[in-house]
C-alpha positions in Angstrom: 0.0 0.0 0.0 1.2 3.4 -0.9 0.0 6.7 0.6 0.4 9.9 -1.4 0.3 13.4 0.1 0.4 16.1 -2.5 2.5 19.2 -1.9 0.7 22.3 -3.2 2.8 25.5 -3.3 2.0 28.1 -0.7 0.2 31.3 -1.6 -3.2 32.2 -2.8 -3.6 29.7 -5.5 -7.3 28.9 -6.3 -7.6 25.2 -6.2 -10.3 23.5 -8.4 -11.0 20.3 -6.5 -12.5 18.7 -9.5 -9.4 19.3 -11.6 -7.2 17.9 -8.8 -9.4 14.8 -8.4 -9.3 14.3 -12.2 -5.5 14.6 -12.2 -5.2 12.1 -9.4 -7.6 9.6 -11.2 -5.6 10.0 -14.4 -2.3 9.5 -12.5 -3.7 6.3 -10.8 -4.9 5.0 -14.1 -1.6 5.7 -15.8 0.4 4.1 -13.0 -1.9 1.0 -13.1 -1.3 0.7 -16.9 2.4 0.9 -16.3 2.3 -1.7 -13.6 0.2 -4.0 -15.8 2.9 -3.5 -18.6 5.6 -4.6 -16.2 3.7 -7.7 -15.2 3.1 -8.5 -18.9 6.9 -8.2 -19.5 7.4 -11.0 -17.0 5.5 -13.4 -19.2 6.2 -12.1 -22.7 8.1 -15.3 -23.8 5.7 -17.8 -22.2 3.7 -20.0 -24.4 0.7 -19.9 -22.0 -1.4 -16.8 -21.8 -1.5 -15.0 -18.4 -3.9 -12.1 -18.1 -3.3 -9.2 -15.7 -6.4 -7.3 -14.7 -6.7 -3.7 -13.4 -9.5 -3.4 -10.8 -10.8 -0.2 -9.1 -12.3 -1.2 -5.7 -12.5 2.5 -4.8 -11.8 5.8 -6.4 -8.4 6.0 -4.8 -7.3 2.4 -5.4 -6.1 0.4 -8.3 -5.3 -3.3 -8.0 -3.3 -5.1 -10.7 -3.1 -8.9 -10.5 -3.9 -12.3 -12.0 -5.6 -15.4 -10.8 -3.2 -17.6 -12.7 -1.9 -20.3 -10.3 1.3 -21.1 -12.1 2.2 -17.4 -12.1 1.6 -17.4 -8.3 3.9 -20.4 -7.9 6.7 -18.6 -9.7 6.1 -15.3 -8.0 6.0 -16.7 -4.5 8.1 -19.8 -4.9 7.3 -23.4 -3.7 8.9 -25.8 -1.2 8.8 -28.7 -3.7 8.0 -29.3 -7.3 6.9 -32.4 -9.1 8.2 -31.7 -12.5 11.5 -33.3 -13.7 13.2 -31.1 -16.3 15.6 -32.2 -19.1 19.3 -31.6 -19.0 20.3 -28.1 -19.8 17.0 -26.7 -18.6 17.1 -22.9 -18.3 14.2 -21.0 -16.8 12.8 -18.0 -18.6 12.7 -15.8 -15.5 15.0 -15.0 -12.6 14.4 -13.9 -9.0 14.2 -10.1 -8.6 14.1 -9.4 -12.4 11.2 -7.8 -14.3 11.4 -9.7 -17.6 11.3 -12.9 -19.5 13.8 -14.4 -21.9 13.9 -17.5 -24.0 14.5 -20.6 -21.8 15.9 -24.0 -22.6 14.9 -27.6 -22.1 11.5 -29.0 -21.3 9.5 -30.9 -18.7 10.3 -34.6 -19.0 7.6 -35.8 -16.6 5.5 -34.9 -13.6 5.3 -37.3 -10.7 4.2 -36.8 -7.1 6.4 -39.8 -6.2 9.6 -38.0 -7.1 9.5 -34.5 -5.5 12.3 -32.2 -6.4 13.6 -29.0 -4.8 11.1 -26.2 -4.9 11.0 -23.2 -7.2 12.9 -20.1 -6.1 10.5 -17.2 -5.7 10.8 -14.7 -8.5 9.2 -12.0 -6.4 7.8 -10.2 -9.5 5.1 -8.5 -7.4 7.6 -7.2 -4.8 10.0 -5.9 -7.4 7.3 -4.2 -9.4 5.8 -2.7 -6.2 9.2 -1.3 -5.1 9.8 0.2 -8.6 6.4 2.0 -8.7 6.4 3.0 -5.1 9.6 5.0 -5.8 7.9 6.5 -8.9 4.5 7.5 -7.3 5.5 10.7 -5.5 6.9 12.2 -8.8 3.9 11.0 -10.9 1.3 12.4 -8.5 3.2 15.7 -7.8 3.6 16.3 -11.5 -0.1 15.6 -12.1 -1.2 17.9 -9.3 1.3 20.6 -10.2 0.0 20.7 -13.8 -3.5 21.4 -12.5 -2.5 24.0 -10.0 -0.6 26.1 -12.5 
């Protein structure tokens, strides 16, 4: 969760609340689209389709996410996995990196009788949150300043 407090220059500046509200809504929508683009980047080389939705539970909130279980396993990691991979297998993603590259190898078989070491968490959501949390103050201040002028 990110809290934003706008800084409005001192002085007798007439503030149009509707303009400020519109600027904030546009900044939220723009940031949500940017976050969605970052999530899309993490699956761009995948053969399976993963959809990331933007939801607005309230006027001051945007939620970007997916209900894809496999994406959740990669994002959060697992203790064990049941897939046995071919020699030379290279994952398409890496922990702490917003992106996806061509991988290598394939799944040979899946068996619950032969558990393997788990999947290292990629932490896409944490990395994307950190990136955008650092950007929010600038985005919102720029949007509000443009309306105050």
